[in-house]
C-alpha positions, -999 to 999 in steps of 0.1 A, spaced: -205 228 33 -233 206 46 -216 188 75 -183 191 93 -171 162 115 -152 170 147 -136 141 165 -126 144 201 -93 126 203 -73 143 231 -82 122 261 -54 106 281 -74 74 288 -61 70 323 -80 37 328 -60 22 300 -31 29 322 2 15 308 -12 13 272 -17 51 272 15 59 291 31 73 259 2 77 235 -33 91 235 -61 65 238 -74 68 202 -39 59 191 -37 26 210 -34 -4 186 -65 -25 181 -74 -56 162 -38 -63 153 -31 -38 124 -55 -10 133 -57 19 158 -88 27 178 -92 60 160 -95 42 126 -131 33 133 -144 68 137 -123 80 107 -135 50 85 -171 57 95 -167 93 83 -151 82 50 -177 55 44 -205 79 52 -192 104 26 -180 129 51 -147 142 40 -142 174 60 -129 162 94 -112 180 123 -93 160 149 -90 176 183 -59 164 200 -42 173 233 -24 146 253 7 131 237 -4 137 202 28 127 183 18 91 178 -16 100 166 -3 128 143 21 104 127 -6 78 122 -30 102 106 -6 121 84 -24 137 54 -54 113 59 -47 94 27 -57 59 39 -92 73 47 -94 93 14 -91 127 32 -63 140 9 -85 147 -21 -90 182 -36 -125 184 -22 -117 170 13 -94 177 42 -84 166 77 -73 192 102 -55 186 134 -66 211 161 -46 215 193 -52 238 223 -38 272 215 -33 306 230 -61 330 224 -70 365 235 -77 353 270 -45 333 273 -38 296 267 -57 267 283 -61 230 280 -94 217 268 -115 214 300 -145 195 288 -159 179 257 -179 211 247 -150 234 258 -128 216 233 -153 225 206 -157 260 220 -120 267 218 -123 261 180 -154 282 173 -135 303 147 -126 271 128 -162 262 127 -172 297 115 -146 296 88 -158 262 75 -195 275 78 -212 240 78 -249 237 81 -245 208 106 -217 197 129 -211 160 137 -192 155 170 -176 121 177 -154 104 202 -122 90 189 -121 60 212 -152 39 204 -154 7 184 -184 6 161 -196 9 125 -222 36 118 -235 53 86 -239 88 99 -261 96 68 -290 78 84 -286 98 116 -285 131 96 -316 120 77 -335 116 109 -322 148 122 -335 167 92 -369 148 92 -374 157 129 -365 193 124 -341 188 152 -315 212 166 -296 184 182 -297 146 177 -279 122 200 -271 86 191 -283 63 218 -283 26 225 -302 4 250 -280 -11 277 -287 -36 304 -306 -17 331 -281 -29 357 -253 -11 338 -273 21 331 -258 40 360 -225 41 341 -240 61 312 -259 93 304 -295 81 303 -324 95 282 -362 94 286 -380 100 253 -415 103 240 -431 82 212 -414 104 186 -380 99 202 -378 135 214 -358 137 246 -379 145 277 -352 141 303 -315 134 306 -296 120 336 -258 119 337 -248 85 353 -279 84 376 -278 63 408 -314 51 401 -319 52 363 -354 55 350 -345 42 316 -319 21 298 -314 43 267 -278 54 269 -259 82 252 -232 70 228 -215 104 228 -223 110 191 -240 143 183 -254 162 153 -260 199 159 -274 225 137 -245 248 136 -264 279 148 -277 261 178 -242 247 187 -226 281 184 -254 297 205 -248 274 234 -210 274 232 -210 312 233 -238 315 259 -228 289 286 -200 302 307 -189 269 325 -151 267 323 -153 229 320 -182 230 295 -194 195 287 -221 182 264 -235 157 288 -233 178 320 -242 212 306 -252 216 269 -278 188 266 -295 195 299 -297 232 291 -313 225 257 -339 201 271 -347 225 299 -353 253 274 -375 230 254 -353 230 223 -358 203 196 -335 175 209 -340 139 196 -323 105 198 -312 83 170 -315 47 182 -286 25 172 -288 -13 177 -256 -27 164 -222 -33 180 -207 -4 200 -179 -6 226 -162 21 246 -127 5 250 -117 27 280 -106 -1 304 -84 -31 302 -114 -54 305 -134 -38 277 -103 -34 255 -95 -72 258 -132 -81 253 -136 -60 222 -105 -75 206 -116 -110 214 -151 -102 201 -135 -100 167 -127 -137 167 -160 -152 179 -182 -172 156 -195 -153 126 -230 -150 141 -215 -136 173 -189 -113 158 -185 -78 172 -172 -59 142 -170 -76 108 -135 -66 95 -141 -85 63 -172 -65 52 -161 -52 17 -190 -28 18 -178 -10 49 -140 -13 52 -120 -2 81 -90 18 68 -56 23 84 -20 32 78 -5 -3 73 31 -14 78 47 -28 47 56 -63 60 57 -97 44 27 -121 48 23 -139 81 41 -173 82 31 -203 103 59 -228 104 60 -266 106 57 -266 144 33 -236 145 -4 -235 148 -31 -209 151 -67 -214 162 -95 -188 164 -70 -159 162 -62 -128 142 -26 -129 129 -13 -97 113 12 -93 84 48 -100 92 41 -125 120 62 -156 124 45 -184 143 65 -215 153 45 -221 185 8 -221 193 -16 -192 192 -51 -197 205 -80 -172 209 -56 -142 205 -48 -111 184 -13 -105 172 -1 -72 157 23 -69 128 57 -85 130 52 -106 162 74 -137 166 62 -168 186 90 -193 188 88 -231 189 71 -245 220 56 -211 231 19 -207 236 -2 -175 235 -37 -178 248 -65 -153 253 -40 -125 247 -34 -93 227 2 -88 215 13 -56 198 36 -52 169 73 -62 170 71 -83 201 93 -114 204 82 -144 224 110 -169 228 109 -207 230 87 -226 255 72 -194 270 36 -193 279 12 -163 279 -23 -165 293 -47 -135 293 -19 -109 287 -18 -76 269 17 -70 256 26 -36 241 50 -30 212 86 -43 209 86 -63 241 111 -92 244 101 -122 265 128 -148 271 127 -186 270 109 -208 295 88 -180 310 52 -180 323 33 -148 320 -2 -145 335 6 -175 357 -16 -188 385 -50 -175 397 -63 -139 401 -66 -141 439 -61 -104 444 -64 -73 423 -35 -51 414 -24 -36 447 -16 -2 433 -45 1 409 -73 -23 421 -99 -3 402 -80 -7 369 -68 -43 371 -87 -70 390 -100 -96 365 -68 -115 359 -53 -96 330 -15 -90 331 -1 -60 312 34 -54 299 44 -20 286 62 -10 254 99 -20 251 100 -40 283 124 -69 286 115 -101 304 144 -125 310 146 -162 305 127 -182 332 105 -154 344 74 -162 364 48 -134 363 14 -137 380 -20 -123 371 -32 -87 376 4 -76 372 15 -42 357 50 -40 341 57 -5 328 73 3 295 111 1 292 114 -20 324 142 -46 321 137 -74 346 168 -94 356 177 -125 376 169 -106 408 133 -96 400 121 -120 374 95 -135 398 66 -111 400 37 -123 422 0 -117 416 -11 -81 419 23 -65 418 35 -34 398 70 -31 384 82 4 373 114 15 357 
């Protein structure tokens, strides 16, 4: 085997908060009909990489059901496979994955069994299109032992990333993990191609319990003057690890064609998924949709503007949905208005309600670091009664059923079951 792809898909995604309450972050719906993980899987398939391992950990059921045999991505062929790898008990006992490299280390025997020449390591929670064959070609031409995909970022944001300094040949001279005073703006994308022998050497030699590529493996290889290069990538890439970035990446899909984030209509590089078998979307006599993505099975009798609707969403007459993301199976009743709201699956919102009402005067009191820009989030299966008034920066957890006594939720509040 020439190359094995290993996708890290076990992170809880705590900054996605309610959206990852009952699912792992790569399993969170995205762009209406897709899941976040679909982009990494589709990149592998489109790049001709059909041996893939998915490393799961936190609440894997939803992700496992979505992946199945891997048929939508063409991983169920005779000469291909997708393997789900969970933490397991070994000779030293059982342990959760403690770091990105530790997750790979706990599956060394799997790598040795597959015996690839190269190992491609990916994150399962990024939105981008990349042909990994170009990265592998550079890796070979450079005689590299490790190649890391990197992208320039605004210098004022560089302290949020792992930052590289490189020479004229793009060989890495120095690496800083989230430096306070970055000396460069070339940021790691968390995409790695290793020569298998080099990867196994460092996984077996470094003894850090929380072994991490950015904190331990890459700095060690640079310090020891190993052949470590960057592959510069200049197209759209987004880590959708926060409410703000998640909403922005969804809405990037519906910008003008020259500004689009990811072109979902590119027949030469399709994004594959496991789709629900639903009827076509229907926009009724009183319905309208402007600058939005409307998935199959939706019934629109109201107005949808600058929004993304998952499969089977209903928007009744007189209702408006603006600047929002609505997951599958949600029902929005008559004359209800949503503004800058993320609504999880199978939520019921009663008539004459206002969600995301008013101004974002204060952040969420319980989670100010998670929700402060004016987004309101409603969890899976919540019920919002008729005449509700819910402000901005509000968190309503899944399965919450508001009633006449608590249907007015001020700015910044949190409602739990």
